[in-house]
SETORMI-571879 format. One record per residue (C-alpha): residue in one letter; chain; x, y, z. Coordinates in steps of 0.2 Angstrom, whole numbers, plus 2048, in hexadecimal, padded with zeros to 3 digits. Example, Ala and Ser with C-alpha at 12.3 -4.5 7.8 and 13.67 -1.06 7.14 Angstrom:
2
  type  mol    u    v    w
     A    A  83E  7EA  827
     S    A  844  7FB  824
***
This chain:
779
  type  mol    u    v    w
     X    A  502  BF4  C47
     X    A  50A  BF9  C36
     X    A  508  C0B  C30
     X    A  4FC  C08  C21
     X    A  4FA  C1B  C20
     X    A  50B  C1D  C19
     X    A  50E  C0D  C10
     X    A  4FE  C06  C09
     X    A  4FF  BF5  C00
     X    A  4F5  BF4  BF0
     X    A  4F8  BE2  BEB
     X    A  505  BD7  BE3
     X    A  500  BDD  BD1
     X    A  50B  BEC  BD4
     X    A  51E  BEA  BD7
     X    A  51D  BFA  BE2
     X    A  50E  C05  BE7
     X    A  507  C0C  BD6
     X    A  508  C1E  BD1
     X    A  4F7  C22  BCA
     X    A  4F8  C2A  BB9
     X    A  508  C21  BB6
     X    A  513  C25  BA6
     X    A  51E  C19  B9C
     X    A  52E  C19  BA7
     X    A  522  C17  BB7
     X    A  517  C08  BB2
     X    A  51A  BFA  BBE
     X    A  50C  BEF  BB9
     X    A  512  BDD  BB9
     X    A  506  BD8  BAC
     X    A  507  BE3  B9C
     X    A  4F8  BE2  B91
     X    A  4F7  BE8  B7F
     X    A  4EC  BF6  B86
     X    A  4FA  BFB  B92
     X    A  507  BFB  B85
     X    A  4FC  C06  B7A
     X    A  4FA  C12  B88
     X    A  50C  C12  B8C
     X    A  510  C15  B79
     X    A  504  C24  B79
     X    A  509  C2B  B8A
     X    A  4F8  C28  B90
     X    A  4F5  C29  BA3
     X    A  4EE  C19  BAB
     X    A  4E4  C19  BBB
     X    A  4DB  C09  BC1
     X    A  4CB  C0A  BCB
     X    A  4BA  C03  BCF
     X    A  4AB  C0D  BCB
     X    A  49A  C07  BCF
     X    A  48E  C14  BC8
     X    A  498  C1E  BBB
     X    A  48C  C1B  BAD
     X    A  489  C24  B9D
     X    A  484  C36  B9E
     X    A  472  C3A  B9B
     X    A  46E  C4C  B95
     X    A  45C  C48  B97
     X    A  45D  C45  BAA
     X    A  469  C53  BAD
     X    A  45E  C60  BA3
     X    A  44E  C5A  BAB
     X    A  454  C5D  BBC
     X    A  447  C69  BC4
     X    A  449  C69  BD6
     X    A  454  C62  BE5
     X    A  44D  C51  BE1
     X    A  452  C53  BCF
     X    A  440  C4E  BC9
     X    A  43F  C4C  BB7
     X    A  433  C57  BAE
     X    A  427  C4A  BA9
     X    A  423  C48  BBC
     X    A  428  C3B  BC8
     X    A  41D  C2D  BC0
     X    A  426  C2F  BB0
     X    A  438  C2C  BB7
     X    A  437  C19  BB3
     X    A  438  C1B  BA0
     X    A  448  C25  BA3
     X    A  451  C15  BA5
     X    A  45B  C16  B95
     X    A  46E  C13  B94
     X    A  46F  C10  BA6
     X    A  465  C0D  BB6
     X    A  45D  C1B  BC0
     X    A  46A  C17  BCE
     X    A  478  C19  BC1
     X    A  472  C2A  BBC
     X    A  46E  C30  BCE
     X    A  47C  C28  BD8
     X    A  489  C26  BCB
     X    A  499  C30  BCD
     X    A  492  C3C  BC0
     X    A  481  C3E  BC7
     X    A  488  C3F  BD8
     X    A  494  C4D  BD3
     X    A  486  C56  BCB
     X    A  479  C54  BD9
     X    A  485  C54  BE8
     X    A  495  C5D  BE4
     X    A  493  C65  BD3
     X    A  490  C76  BDA
     X    A  49C  C84  BDB
     X    A  4A9  C7B  BE4
     X    A  4B1  C72  BD5
     X    A  4C0  C74  BCA
     X    A  4D2  C74  BC6
     X    A  4DC  C7F  BBA
     X    A  4DB  C73  BAB
     X    A  4C9  C76  BA9
     X    A  4C9  C89  BAA
     X    A  4C5  C89  B97
     X    A  4B4  C81  B9B
     X    A  4AA  C91  B9C
     X    A  499  C91  B96
     X    A  49C  C9E  B88
     X    A  4AB  C95  B81
     X    A  4A2  C84  B7E
     X    A  49A  C84  B6C
     X    A  488  C7E  B6C
     X    A  482  C70  B62
     X    A  474  C7A  B5A
     X    A  482  C87  B53
     X    A  48E  C7A  B4C
     X    A  48E  C76  B3A
     X    A  49B  C68  B3B
     X    A  4A3  C5F  B49
     X    A  4B2  C68  B51
     X    A  4C4  C62  B4C
     X    A  4C9  C5D  B5D
     X    A  4BB  C51  B5E
     X    A  4C4  C46  B51
     X    A  4D3  C43  B5B
     X    A  4C8  C3F  B6A
     X    A  4BE  C33  B60
     X    A  4CD  C2A  B59
     X    A  4D5  C28  B6A
     X    A  4C5  C21  B72
     X    A  4C3  C15  B63
     X    A  4D5  C0F  B64
     X    A  4D5  C0D  B77
     X    A  4C5  C04  B78
     X    A  4CB  BF7  B6A
     X    A  4DC  BF5  B72
     X    A  4D7  BF5  B84
     X    A  4C5  BEF  B88
     X    A  4C4  BDF  B91
     X    A  4BA  BD7  B82
     X    A  4C6  BDD  B75
     X    A  4B8  BE3  B6A
     X    A  4B7  BEB  B59
     X    A  4AB  BF8  B54
     X    A  49F  BEF  B48
     X    A  48D  BEE  B43
     X    A  487  BE7  B53
     X    A  490  BF4  B5D
     X    A  488  C01  B51
     X    A  477  BFB  B54
     X    A  478  BFB  B66
     X    A  480  C0C  B66
     X    A  472  C13  B5B
     X    A  465  C0D  B67
     X    A  46E  C14  B76
     X    A  471  C24  B6E
     X    A  45F  C27  B6A
     X    A  45A  C22  B7C
     X    A  466  C30  B82
     X    A  45F  C3D  B77
     X    A  44D  C39  B79
     X    A  44B  C2C  B87
     X    A  438  C2F  B88
     X    A  435  C2F  B76
     X    A  42D  C40  B79
     X    A  434  C4A  B6A
     X    A  43A  C40  B5C
     X    A  42E  C38  B50
     X    A  42E  C27  B48
     X    A  432  C2E  B37
     X    A  442  C36  B3F
     X    A  447  C25  B47
     X    A  444  C1C  B36
     X    A  44F  C29  B2D
     X    A  45D  C27  B3A
     X    A  45B  C14  B3A
     X    A  463  C14  B28
     X    A  473  C17  B31
     X    A  471  C0B  B3E
     X    A  47F  BFF  B38
     X    A  48A  C0D  B32
     X    A  48F  C15  B42
     X    A  49E  C0A  B44
     X    A  4A4  C0E  B33
     X    A  4A2  C21  B36
     X    A  4AC  C1F  B47
     X    A  4BB  C17  B3D
     X    A  4BB  C28  B34
     X    A  4BA  C32  B44
     X    A  4A9  C38  B3E
     X    A  49A  C3B  B4A
     X    A  490  C45  B3E
     X    A  481  C39  B42
     X    A  481  C40  B54
     X    A  47F  C52  B4D
     X    A  471  C4C  B41
     X    A  467  C44  B4E
     X    A  469  C51  B5C
     X    A  465  C60  B50
     X    A  456  C56  B4A
     X    A  451  C55  B5D
     X    A  454  C67  B5F
     X    A  448  C6A  B50
     X    A  43B  C5F  B58
     X    A  43E  C68  B69
     X    A  43A  C79  B60
     X    A  42A  C71  B59
     X    A  424  C69  B69
     X    A  428  C76  B76
     X    A  41A  C83  B71
     X    A  40E  C74  B71
     X    A  413  C6F  B83
     X    A  410  C81  B89
     X    A  3FF  C81  B81
     X    A  3FB  C71  B8A
     X    A  401  C78  B9A
     X    A  3F4  C86  B98
     X    A  3E6  C7B  B92
     X    A  3D9  C75  B9F
     X    A  3DC  C64  BA6
     X    A  3CD  C57  BA7
     X    A  3D1  C4C  BB5
     X    A  3C1  C42  BB4
     X    A  3C6  C39  BA4
     X    A  3CB  C27  BA6
     X    A  3DB  C26  B9C
     X    A  3ED  C1F  B9F
     X    A  3FF  C24  B9B
     X    A  40B  C16  B96
     X    A  41A  C17  BA1
     X    A  426  C0B  B99
     X    A  431  C14  B8C
     X    A  437  C03  B86
     X    A  426  BFE  B80
     X    A  421  C0F  B7A
     X    A  422  C12  B67
     X    A  427  C23  B60
     X    A  419  C2E  B5B
     X    A  414  C2C  B49
     X    A  410  C3F  B47
     X    A  40E  C4F  B51
     X    A  3FC  C4C  B55
     X    A  400  C3B  B5E
     X    A  40F  C44  B66
     X    A  404  C52  B6C
     X    A  3F8  C45  B74
     X    A  406  C3D  B7D
     X    A  40C  C4E  B84
     X    A  3FA  C52  B89
     X    A  3FA  C43  B94
     X    A  40B  C46  B9B
     X    A  407  C58  BA0
     X    A  3F7  C52  BA8
     X    A  401  C45  BB2
     X    A  40D  C54  BB7
     X    A  3FD  C5D  BBE
     X    A  3F7  C4E  BC7
     X    A  408  C4B  BCF
     X    A  40A  C5D  BD5
     X    A  3F8  C5D  BDB
     X    A  3FC  C4D  BE5
     X    A  40A  C57  BED
     X    A  3FE  C65  BF2
     X    A  402  C72  BE5
     X    A  3F5  C7E  BDE
     X    A  3EF  C7E  BCC
     X    A  3F7  C8F  BC8
     X    A  407  C8A  BD1
     X    A  408  C7A  BC7
     X    A  405  C84  BB6
     X    A  413  C90  BBB
     X    A  41F  C83  BC0
     X    A  41C  C79  BB0
     X    A  41F  C88  BA4
     X    A  42F  C8C  BAD
     X    A  435  C7A  BAD
     X    A  432  C78  B9B
     X    A  43A  C88  B96
     X    A  449  C83  BA0
     X    A  44A  C72  B98
     X    A  449  C7A  B87
     X    A  457  C86  B8A
     X    A  462  C79  B92
     X    A  460  C6D  B84
     X    A  463  C7B  B77
     X    A  473  C7F  B81
     X    A  47A  C6D  B7E
     X    A  48C  C6F  B7A
     X    A  497  C65  B6E
     X    A  4A0  C5C  B7C
     X    A  490  C57  B84
     X    A  48A  C50  B73
     X    A  49B  C47  B70
     X    A  49A  C3F  B82
     X    A  488  C39  B7E
     X    A  48C  C32  B6D
     X    A  49D  C2A  B72
     X    A  496  C23  B82
     X    A  487  C1B  B78
     X    A  493  C12  B6D
     X    A  4A0  C0D  B7B
     X    A  492  C08  B88
     X    A  48B  BFC  B7B
     X    A  49A  BF1  B80
     X    A  497  BF2  B92
     X    A  48E  BFF  B9D
     X    A  49E  C06  BA5
     X    A  4A8  C0B  B96
     X    A  4A5  C1D  B91
     X    A  4AC  C2D  B8C
     X    A  4AD  C3B  B99
     X    A  4AD  C4D  B92
     X    A  4BA  C59  B9A
     X    A  4AE  C60  BA6
     X    A  4A9  C4F  BAC
     X    A  4BB  C49  BAD
     X    A  4BF  C58  BB8
     X    A  4B0  C54  BC3
     X    A  4B5  C42  BC5
     X    A  4C7  C46  BCA
     X    A  4C1  C51  BD8
     X    A  4B4  C45  BDE
     X    A  4C0  C37  BE0
     X    A  4CD  C41  BE9
     X    A  4C1  C4A  BF4
     X    A  4C9  C5A  BF1
     X    A  4C3  C69  BE6
     X    A  4C5  C7B  BE4
     X    A  4B8  C88  BE5
     X    A  4AC  C91  BF1
     X    A  4A5  C82  BFA
     X    A  493  C81  BF5
     X    A  488  C73  BEE
     X    A  47C  C7A  BE1
     X    A  46C  C72  BD9
     X    A  461  C77  BCB
     X    A  44F  C7C  BCF
     X    A  444  C7F  BC0
     X    A  451  C8B  BB7
     X    A  458  C93  BC7
     X    A  468  C8E  BD0
     X    A  466  C8B  BE3
     X    A  472  C88  BF1
     X    A  46F  C77  BF8
     X    A  47D  C76  C04
     X    A  48C  C80  C0A
     X    A  49B  C75  C0E
     X    A  4A1  C77  C20
     X    A  4B2  C7F  C20
     X    A  4B1  C85  C0E
     X    A  4B4  C96  C07
     X    A  4A1  C9A  C07
     X    A  49F  C93  C19
     X    A  4AD  C9E  C1F
     X    A  4A6  CAD  C16
     X    A  495  CAA  C1F
     X    A  489  CB3  C13
     X    A  484  CA5  C07
     X    A  476  C9B  C0E
     X    A  46D  C8B  C09
     X    A  45D  C8F  BFF
     X    A  465  C9F  BF8
     X    A  463  CA1  BE5
     X    A  472  CA5  BDA
     X    A  46C  CB1  BCD
     X    A  47D  CB7  BC5
     X    A  48F  CB4  BC5
     X    A  49D  CC0  BC3
     X    A  4B0  CBD  BC1
     X    A  4BD  CC8  BC9
     X    A  4C4  CCE  BB8
     X    A  4B6  CDB  BB8
     X    A  4AB  CD3  BAA
     X    A  499  CD6  BAC
     X    A  48F  CC9  BB7
     X    A  487  CBB  BAD
     X    A  474  CB7  BB2
     X    A  471  CA5  BB6
     X    A  45E  CA4  BB3
     X    A  45B  C94  BA9
     X    A  46D  C91  BA7
     X    A  473  C7F  BA8
     X    A  47A  C7A  BB9
     X    A  48A  C75  BB1
     X    A  48D  C86  BAA
     X    A  489  C8E  BBA
     X    A  496  C83  BC2
     X    A  4A3  C87  BB5
     X    A  4A1  C9A  BB9
     X    A  4A2  C98  BCC
     X    A  4B0  C8C  BCD
     X    A  4C2  C91  BCC
     X    A  4D3  C90  BD4
     X    A  4D7  C92  BE6
     X    A  4DB  CA4  BEA
     X    A  4D0  CAC  BDC
     X    A  4C0  CB5  BDF
     X    A  4AF  CB4  BD8
     X    A  4A0  CBF  BDB
     X    A  48F  CB6  BDE
     X    A  47F  CC0  BDC
     X    A  473  CB8  BE8
     X    A  460  CBA  BEB
     X    A  45F  CB5  BFD
     X    A  453  CA8  C03
     X    A  44E  CB4  C12
     X    A  449  CC1  C05
     X    A  44F  CD2  C01
     X    A  459  CDA  BF3
     X    A  466  CD1  BE8
     X    A  477  CCF  BF2
     X    A  488  CCE  BEB
     X    A  494  CC3  BF4
     X    A  4A7  CC3  BEF
     X    A  4AE  CB3  BF4
     X    A  4C0  CAD  BF3
     X    A  4C1  C9B  BED
     X    A  4CB  C8E  BF7
     X    A  4CF  C7C  BF8
     X    A  4C1  C72  BFF
     X    A  4C1  C60  C06
     X    A  4B1  C56  C04
     X    A  4B1  C4F  C15
     X    A  49F  C48  C13
     X    A  4A5  C3D  C06
     X    A  4B3  C35  C10
     X    A  4B2  C28  C1D
     X    A  4A9  C2D  C2D
     X    A  4A6  C24  C3D
     X    A  49C  C24  C4D
     X    A  49C  C19  C5D
     X    A  48A  C14  C62
     X    A  485  C0B  C72
     X    A  478  BFE  C6F
     X    A  470  BEF  C78
     X    A  477  BE8  C88
     X    A  485  BDC  C8D
     X    A  483  BCF  C9A
     X    A  48B  BDC  CA7
     X    A  47E  BE9  CA2
     X    A  489  BF4  C99
     X    A  485  BF9  C87
     X    A  48D  BF2  C78
     X    A  498  BFE  C6E
     X    A  495  BFE  C5C
     X    A  4A2  C07  C50
     X    A  498  C0D  C41
     X    A  4A1  C13  C31
     X    A  499  C1B  C23
     X    A  4A4  C19  C13
     X    A  49C  C21  C03
     X    A  4AA  C1C  BF7
     X    A  4BB  C15  BF6
     X    A  4C4  C26  BF3
     X    A  4D6  C2B  BEF
     X    A  4DF  C3B  BEC
     X    A  4E6  C37  BDB
     X    A  4F2  C46  BDB
     X    A  4F9  C42  BEC
     X    A  4FB  C30  BE7
     X    A  503  C35  BD7
     X    A  510  C40  BE0
     X    A  513  C32  BED
     X    A  50F  C3D  BFC
     X    A  50E  C34  C0C
     X    A  4FE  C3D  C12
     X    A  4F3  C3D  C03
     X    A  4E0  C3A  C06
     X    A  4DA  C28  C04
     X    A  4CD  C1C  C0B
     X    A  4D9  C10  C13
     X    A  4E2  C1D  C1D
     X    A  4D2  C25  C24
     X    A  4CB  C14  C28
     X    A  4DB  C0F  C32
     X    A  4D9  C1F  C3C
     X    A  4C7  C1A  C40
     X    A  4CB  C08  C44
     X    A  4D9  C0E  C50
     X    A  4CC  C18  C59
     X    A  4C0  C0A  C5A
     X    A  4CE  BFF  C62
     X    A  4D2  C0C  C6F
     X    A  4C0  C0F  C73
     X    A  4BC  BFD  C76
     X    A  4B0  BFB  C68
     X    A  4A7  BEA  C68
     X    A  4A2  BE9  C55
     X    A  4A6  BF3  C46
     X    A  498  BF6  C39
     X    A  49E  BFC  C28
     X    A  490  C04  C1E
     X    A  493  C02  C0C
     X    A  480  C03  C08
     X    A  483  C12  BFD
     X    A  494  C0F  BF7
     X    A  495  C0F  BE4
     X    A  4A7  C0B  BE2
     X    A  4B8  C14  BE0
     X    A  4CA  C10  BE0
     X    A  4D0  BFE  BDE
     X    A  4E0  BFF  BE8
     X    A  4D6  C07  BF6
     X    A  4C9  BF9  BF6
     X    A  4D8  BED  BF8
     X    A  4E0  BF7  C05
     X    A  4D0  BF9  C0F
     X    A  4CD  BE7  C0F
     X    A  4DF  BE4  C16
     X    A  4DA  BEE  C25
     X    A  4CF  BDE  C2A
     X    A  4DA  BD0  C24
     X    A  4EC  BCC  C27
     X    A  4F1  BC6  C16
     X    A  4EB  BBF  C05
     X    A  4E2  BC2  BF5
     X    A  4D4  BCF  BF5
     X    A  4CF  BCF  BE3
     X    A  4D4  BC6  BD3
     X    A  4D4  BCF  BC2
     X    A  4D3  BC8  BB1
     X    A  4DA  BD2  BA3
     X    A  4D5  BD2  B90
     X    A  4E1  BC4  B8D
     X    A  4D9  BB9  B99
     X    A  4E6  BBA  BA6
     X    A  4E0  BB9  BB8
     X    A  4EB  BC2  BC5
     X    A  4E8  BC2  BD8
     X    A  4EA  BD3  BE1
     X    A  4EF  BD1  BF3
     X    A  4EF  BDA  C03
     X    A  501  BD7  C08
     X    A  501  BE0  C19
     X    A  500  BD3  C27
     X    A  4F9  BDF  C34
     X    A  4E7  BE0  C38
     X    A  4DF  BF1  C3D
     X    A  4CF  BEA  C44
     X    A  4CE  BD8  C4A
     X    A  4BD  BD9  C52
     X    A  4AC  BD4  C4B
     X    A  4A8  BDD  C3A
     X    A  497  BE0  C32
     X    A  495  BE7  C21
     X    A  485  BF0  C1C
     X    A  481  BEC  C0A
     X    A  474  BF1  BFD
     X    A  470  BF1  BEA
     X    A  479  C02  BEB
     X    A  489  BFA  BF0
     X    A  494  BF8  BE1
     X    A  4A4  BF3  BDA
     X    A  4B2  BF7  BE6
     X    A  4A6  BF5  BF5
     X    A  4A1  BE4  BEE
     X    A  4B4  BDF  BED
     X    A  4B5  BE4  C00
     X    A  4A5  BDB  C05
     X    A  4A9  BCC  BFA
     X    A  4BA  BCA  C01
     X    A  4B4  BCB  C13
     X    A  4A7  BBE  C0F
     X    A  4B4  BB2  C07
     X    A  4C0  BB4  C15
     X    A  4B1  BB1  C21
     X    A  4B7  BC0  C2A
     X    A  4A7  BC9  C2C
     X    A  494  BCA  C2A
     X    A  48B  BD2  C1B
     X    A  47A  BDA  C1F
     X    A  46D  BE2  C14
     X    A  465  BE0  C03
     X    A  465  BCE  BFC
     X    A  474  BD3  BF1
     X    A  47F  BE2  BEC
     X    A  47F  BEB  BDB
     X    A  488  BDE  BD1
     X    A  496  BE8  BC8
     X    A  4A5  BDC  BC6
     X    A  4B0  BE6  BBA
     X    A  4BF  BF2  BBB
     X    A  4C1  C02  BB2
     X    A  4D0  C0D  BAE
     X    A  4CF  C1F  BAA
     X    A  4DA  C26  B9C
     X    A  4DC  C38  B9A
     X    A  4DA  C3D  B88
     X    A  4E3  C4E  B8A
     X    A  4EF  C53  B7B
     X    A  4FD  C55  B88
     X    A  4FB  C43  B8C
     X    A  500  C3F  B7A
     X    A  50F  C4A  B7B
     X    A  507  C56  B6F
     X    A  508  C65  B7B
     X    A  4FC  C6E  B87
     X    A  4EB  C71  B81
     X    A  4D9  C72  B87
     X    A  4D3  C61  B8F
     X    A  4CB  C54  B85
     X    A  4C3  C4A  B92
     X    A  4C7  C38  B96
     X    A  4C2  C26  B92
     X    A  4BB  C1B  BA0
     X    A  4BF  C09  B99
     X    A  4BB  BF8  BA0
     X    A  4CB  BEE  B9F
     X    A  4C9  BE1  BAC
     X    A  4BC  BD6  BB5
     X    A  4BF  BD2  BC7
     X    A  4BC  BC3  BD2
     X    A  4BB  BC0  BE4
     X    A  4C8  BB5  BED
     X    A  4BD  BA5  BEB
     X    A  4BC  BA8  BD8
     X    A  4AB  BAE  BD6
     X    A  4A7  BBE  BCD
     X    A  49B  BCB  BD4
     X    A  496  BD0  BC3
     X    A  483  BD0  BC2
     X    A  481  BC5  BD2
     X    A  489  BD1  BDE
     X    A  48D  BCC  BF0
     X    A  47F  BC3  BFA
     X    A  47B  BC9  C0B
     X    A  47C  BBD  C1A
     X    A  46E  BC5  C23
     X    A  460  BCD  C17
     X    A  456  BDB  C1D
     X    A  446  BE2  C13
     X    A  44A  BF2  C0A
     X    A  443  BFC  BFB
     X    A  454  BFC  BF2
     X    A  454  BEA  BF0
     X    A  444  BEC  BE5
     X    A  44B  BF9  BDA
     X    A  452  BF7  BC8
     X    A  463  BFE  BCD
     X    A  46E  BEF  BCB
     X    A  47B  BEA  BBD
     X    A  46E  BDF  BB5
     X    A  463  BEE  BB2
     X    A  470  BF6  BA7
     X    A  472  BF4  B95
     X    A  47F  BE7  B8F
     X    A  487  BE2  B9F
     X    A  495  BD6  B9E
     X    A  491  BC4  BA2
     X    A  496  BBC  BB3
     X    A  4A3  BAE  BB4
     X    A  4AF  BA6  BC0
     X    A  4C2  BA3  BC2
     X    A  4CC  B98  BCC
     X    A  4CC  B9B  BDF
     X    A  4DB  BA2  BE8
     X    A  4E1  B9A  BF9
     X    A  4DE  BA5  C07
     X    A  4DA  BA5  C1A
     X    A  4C9  BA2  C21
     X    A  4C6  BAB  C32
     X    A  4B7  BA0  C36
     X    A  4AE  BB0  C3D
     X    A  49E  BAC  C33
     X    A  497  B9A  C2F
     X    A  486  B93  C29
     X    A  480  B91  C3B
     X    A  484  BA3  C40
     X    A  47C  BAA  C31
     X    A  46C  B9F  C33
     X    A  46A  BA4  C45
     X    A  46D  BB6  C42
     X    A  460  BB6  C33
     X    A  453  BAE  C3E
     X    A  456  BBA  C4C
     X    A  454  BC9  C41
     X    A  445  BC2  C37
     X    A  43C  BC0  C48
     X    A  440  BD2  C4D
     X    A  43B  BD9  C3C
     X    A  42A  BCF  C3C
     X    A  426  BD8  C4C
     X    A  42C  BE9  C48
     X    A  41E  BF5  C43
     X    A  42A  C00  C38
     X    A  430  BF1  C2E
     X    A  41E  BEC  C2C
     X    A  41A  BFD  C24
     X    A  429  BFB  C19
     X    A  424  BEA  C13
     X    A  413  BF1  C0E
     X    A  41B  BFF  C05
     X    A  426  BF2  BFC
     X    A  416  BE8  BF7
     X    A  40E  BF8  BF0
     X    A  41E  BFD  BE7
     X    A  41F  BEC  BDE
     X    A  40D  BEE  BD9
     X    A  410  BFF  BD2
     X    A  420  BFA  BCA
     X    A  417  BEC  BC0
     X    A  40A  BF8  BB9
     X    A  40E  BFF  BA8
     X    A  400  C0C  BA7
     X    A  3FE  C1B  BB2
     X    A  3EC  C20  BB6
     X    A  3E8  C32  BB1
     X    A  3D6  C33  BB9
     X    A  3D9  C3D  BC9
     X    A  3CF  C32  BD5
     X    A  3D9  C22  BCF
     X    A  3E9  C2B  BCE
     X    A  3E8  C32  BE0
     X    A  3E3  C21  BE7
     X    A  3F2  C1A  BDF
     X    A  3FD  C28  BE6
     X    A  3F6  C26  BF7
     X    A  3FA  C13  BF7
     X    A  40C  C18  BF3
     X    A  416  C21  BE6
     X    A  423  C16  BDE
     X    A  42D  C25  BD8
     X    A  42D  C2D  BE9
     X    A  433  C1E  BF1
     X    A  441  C1D  BE5
     X    A  445  C2F  BE8
     X    A  446  C2D  BFA
     X    A  452  C1E  BF9
     X    A  45E  C25  BEC
     X    A  45E  C37  BF3
     X    A  45D  C34  C05
     X    A  463  C45  C0D
     X    A  464  C3D  C1F
     X    A  470  C30  C18
     X    A  47B  C3E  C11
     X    A  47B  C49  C21
     X    A  47E  C3C  C2F
     X    A  48A  C2E  C32
     X    A  47D  C23  C3A
     X    A  46A  C25  C37
     X    A  461  C1F  C46
     X    A  452  C17  C3E
     X    A  44A  C06  C3F
     X    A  454  BFE  C31
     X    A  465  C03  C39
     X    A  45E  BFE  C4A
     X    A  45C  BED  C43
     X    A  46E  BED  C3B
     X    A  474  BF1  C4D
     X    A  46A  BE3  C54
     X    A  471  BD7  C47
     X    A  483  BDD  C4C
     X    A  480  BDA  C5E
     X    A  479  BC9  C5B
     X    A  489  BC6  C50
     X    A  494  BCB  C5F
     X    A  48A  BBF  C6A
     X    A  48B  BB1  C5E
     X    A  49E  BB3  C5C
     X    A  4A1  BB3  C6E
     X    A  496  BA3  C70
     X    A  4A0  B9A  C62
     X    A  4B1  BA1  C68
     X    A  4B5  BA7  C56
     X    A  4BA  BB8  C5A
     X    A  4CB  BBE  C53
     X    A  4D6  BC3  C62
     X    A  4D8  BD6  C63
***
């Protein structure tokens, strides 16, 4: 078997393995587009990757985070209206949301972002005119989009109208602050945003956001009064739940009545969870105070990101601007390496809590910081006074705690176990996010004819990751998906595993080269994906290594959470008839390729300066070997299992302005004949029979029916008796929280529940079917 760990093959589009973030004399792309020439001329770094859920940032959803489940302040039932510039999944499981919720804690940072300290970022409320460096960023973003986007767009009146609507959704998604008169005033500029952009002018963003802050100052006292007011649960009234159909309030009286109902819903939701009335009141006061302070602390880069992303995502959902902090977060996530103390943080109604201590990290080795501890202040080693973290945005807490390996930080902690405030001085270190890498487990399941159990090799792959710094340096041992998978598959072969199950059910995408290299571990040669550039040229990207790391039966676990790079993998396996796809009816449906362009002044040859973020730009659309695109339609499962994720509005079709689906010419490739219509029909029938007799699946199907019913309802009852009956039947939002933030899925390789039990049953049936049809690839 060839050593893929040292010499990965990334496809024939490259004349040699690419150096990510290449510069002019290192660009080896066979097809040079106008966009690539533009980047080369400007010394802009180029990095190609897939990214399933890297959607436009929502300040609303970040600021509204109130507990470990990141519930919005308008209660669980009000989360449906928060579908503004992106789907709920994009916000929660996208790279940005994943970073904030899962690794945005004190672990993050590299030296280029040291300037991102909370006190150094000017707040929107204090700025009289847009910062000068914003103009350079705006100009670069505009030029890059017009030169490189796959649709070759121009910023015109249509883009202006779309961007106008998306920006208002980001600022006030629930229409809970701005009045109709405000919107009418803003609408006078609806078709002028493109003209302003040509002048590198985003004054409109400041006008809107400052008006929002004015309304915030008017509304917040009213909100606190309503929290203290007695609640009448006997009145039969309803709250409209769809922000798309809700009109902006005509005046403050109408807005106050809407808030009255919203607060009442918050009380009902908390009561249903078992909270006492006084506890609810205290939590709501605290929650809205935190929300007010967070929104008031919005800095100029956050606003710039919101506004530019509103305009760029009007072209497609995945073209957006990343502010410097988001860019730093992304870099560390994709490489699985970061520098800091090794602790995941979460916001909890104004306080900063420790959600996880990373095994092997600095805090873990120190031994004092525990899950559930509250971080109350942060102090640097330079002797400056500690900074209190109460009501501070989680991003700002992160900025203070993170830092270079070898430096020290003092964490002031209120222990969960009780007692006085403690001060822990911890030396930051390099940490690897092993939980985000490929992990495996060998499970014994079922019985062979000789009575011995089948051995199932189960692999959980959360993303297609790549250490970009290592790849750029051409190191032999840099961290990447294909290398880790090859090690796992070698162990499977040595352990006499009968079938491999690759779990991509929560894989939102990642590196394009790694998706190709990982597919190559299961096929010997051929096209994995085809890409079409802005000029309409279609180029096949090949696995050129003729060795196969795993020749046995392969089952790919799929869901609507599986996107982009995972769809390329699953789609290629399906086209080659190399393995079986099991799970939701279809995957997410993202069929586009993005590039990440660093906007730092140094990239333009201007000299070192503070970072300016990056542009994520859709430059290609991808197609499977047979010529079909996964855009919107995704990859269909061969064996469909009932699931809640299949019912949720989290696919590409649920985003604003997705690109259309099309097809290209098929590429010749090998067919392994390990899956055919007869095998699929037989396996689906066997599975359906088991599911129909399984009590747990029966309960799931009942919850799915109730979920569909609630989902179709546009009005939420506010009469206690009616509301509690509705919640008793099922809570749609609770179901979604459970699916999108499943702690068990994060903590374990294989979760032994009824759903995964059926996946194993299907895998064993598949092995038996292949043995009966003599279609098994020889090991």
